[in-house]
Each structure stands twice: as C-alpha cells, then as structure tokens.
N, C-alpha and C positions, 0 to 999 in steps of 0.2 A: 574590546575584544572579551573582557571577562564577563561584561553584561550578556554578551551574545551566548557565551558557553553556559551561563546561568538559565538563560531563556530556553536554550536547546534542552538542557537537562530537564526543566520543569515540564516542557512539552513532551519529550520522550518519555517521561514518567507517567504523564497522563496517557499517552498512547499505550504504554506497557499495561497499564490498568484496564483499558479498553480491550486490548488484544486478549488479556488473560480472561476477561469476562466472556469471550467468544471461544475460549479453549484454543486460541491461536498462539504461535510463539513468535517473539521478536527474534529474528535470526541475527541481525547486526544492524549497526548504524555506520554510515560511511559519510563523514562530513555532516551535512544536513539531510542526508537521505536515510529513511527508516524502512527496513526490509523485514516483512512479515512473511513467515511461512506457515502454510496450511497443509495437513495431511502428510506432513514430513515425519513426525515421531510417534503419531498416534493415527490409527485408522479412523478417518473422519469423512464418511461418504457425502456430507453436505458441505464439504470445504469451500466450494465456490460461492454458496449462498453466505457462509460465515464470513469470508474474506470480503465480499462486496458489502454486506452490512456493516462490517468494521469500518470499511471506507466512509460510509454515510455517517457512522458515528463519529469518526474523526472530523468530518467537516461540521457536523452539528455542535461539536465540543469547541471548535475554534473561536467563535465570537466571544464565548464566556471566558476562554482562556486569554484572549487579547484584552479584555477588559480587565481581568484579575492580575495578570501577570506581564502584560505587555510594557514595552519601553514607550515612554510619551513621544508621540510623533511616529512611531513604528508600528505597522499592522502585519503580523504574520500572515502570509497567505501560502497555501500549499497546493501542489498538484499531485494527483494520484493517478497511477497507472496499474491496472490489474490484468494479469494474464495467468492462467493455469495450464500447466502441462508437466511432464515429468522432469525431474531434476535429480541430481545426485546430492545427498547431504552426507556430512561425515565430519570427524574430528581430526585435526592435524595436531600433532604433539611435537613442538621443538622445545623452547625454553618454556613456553606457557601453552595450555591447551586452548585451541580455537576451534570453533564450531563454524562451519561455512556450508555454502551451497553452490552447485555449479550446474552449468547446462544452458541450452539456447533459451529455455523459458524464462531464465534470469535476465538475459540481455534483452528479450521480446519485451518484458514487463518495462524495463527502462525505456525502451523505444516508444511504447504506448504512453508511458508518463510523459514524455516529452511532447505529446500531441495534445496534452491537456491544458485548458486554459487556467489561469490562476483561480484557485479555490474551485477547481473542477476535477471530476472524477472520470477518466476514460476506461472503458471496460473492452478488452479484445472480444471480437465476436465468438471466438473459441470459448471463452470463459462465459459469456452472455448465453450462448446455446446450452450450457450445462446448468444454468439456474433452473429453479423449479417453476412450473407454470404459474404458481401463485405469487411469483415475485411481483412486488407491490409498485416498484418505481418505473417509469417509462424510461426510454432511451432515445437520444437523438439520431440524426442520419448517420450513415457510415462514413467514416473517414479513413483514407488510405495511411498506413503507418509506414513513413519512410525508413528504408532500411530492413524491413521485414517482408520478405517474399509474399506478395499477394495477401497480406493480413489486413483486415480492417478492424477499427475500434468505434465505439459510439460513446458519446458522452452520457452519463447517468444524470438524468434530471431530477433534482431533489429540491 
C-alpha cells in the first residue's frame, strides 16, 4: 500500500506540472482519479483545446514515468474522459477549506472516461465540436456513452 501511495503521489505531481504548463487547475483527486478544471477560475476561451492537449501530454508522459518510477512488474495505465460544459465551482468551509466542483458535466466526464480503453482518451462529441479546426489529432468512430442521454464520444487517436 505505501508503494502505491508513493507511486500515485509522483504521478499526480507530474500531472500537476503538466496541468500548470497549460494554465489548467487540478481540482481534486479521488482515490486514483485526477480531476482537472478548465475555464473555472480564469476566463480561458480555448479551454477545450488546452484540456484535450493536456490529455495527450498525460499519455505521452506515461511511458517515461513507468520506466523511471514504476514498480517492477507493474505498468501504470490510465483512461481519460473529457467533457466540457457548465459546472458550479466553489469553496466549502468546515474545519478546513475545500474547493470542489458540481454539475452534470462532472458526472458526464466520468461516464465518458468509463468508455475509454486502457491508455486511451475518450472525448465527448460536445467537447470535440468545440475544438478549433486546426486540431491536429484524428478521432475514431462515435461510441454511445451509457448513462448519458444521447451522448456520444470518440477515441482520440494519438
């Protein structure tokens, strides 16, 4: 268990560095899930492209991470789901301050992520439609997202 915590800490530190480079914010981690917010604290018109490029950068960084920090015999694989829509962000103050995000878009992003293959990136068609025409990477065929009314997603092919 302590090896796993160390492994996730190093991985999330790498992800924090990449997110910061794209001017995006880590919202929270939940177990082994890493949640990124775009366009929540600062106006960011190109947030869809930044979030999608961050997903690509996560995937590209993973082989090196596994080689340098992995546990022998264990390969870390990740699945990424991207969905962009409105959400409510705020601070809850109880004993300690906690920043969080709520809304259907958070649930939909999780559902999109569940359709991703290991080491795959799934992007909702809502998010894909908001990417600039100059977007470099192709997408696969549409897949229906179970639990999300009439929503489809496509695998980002990198």
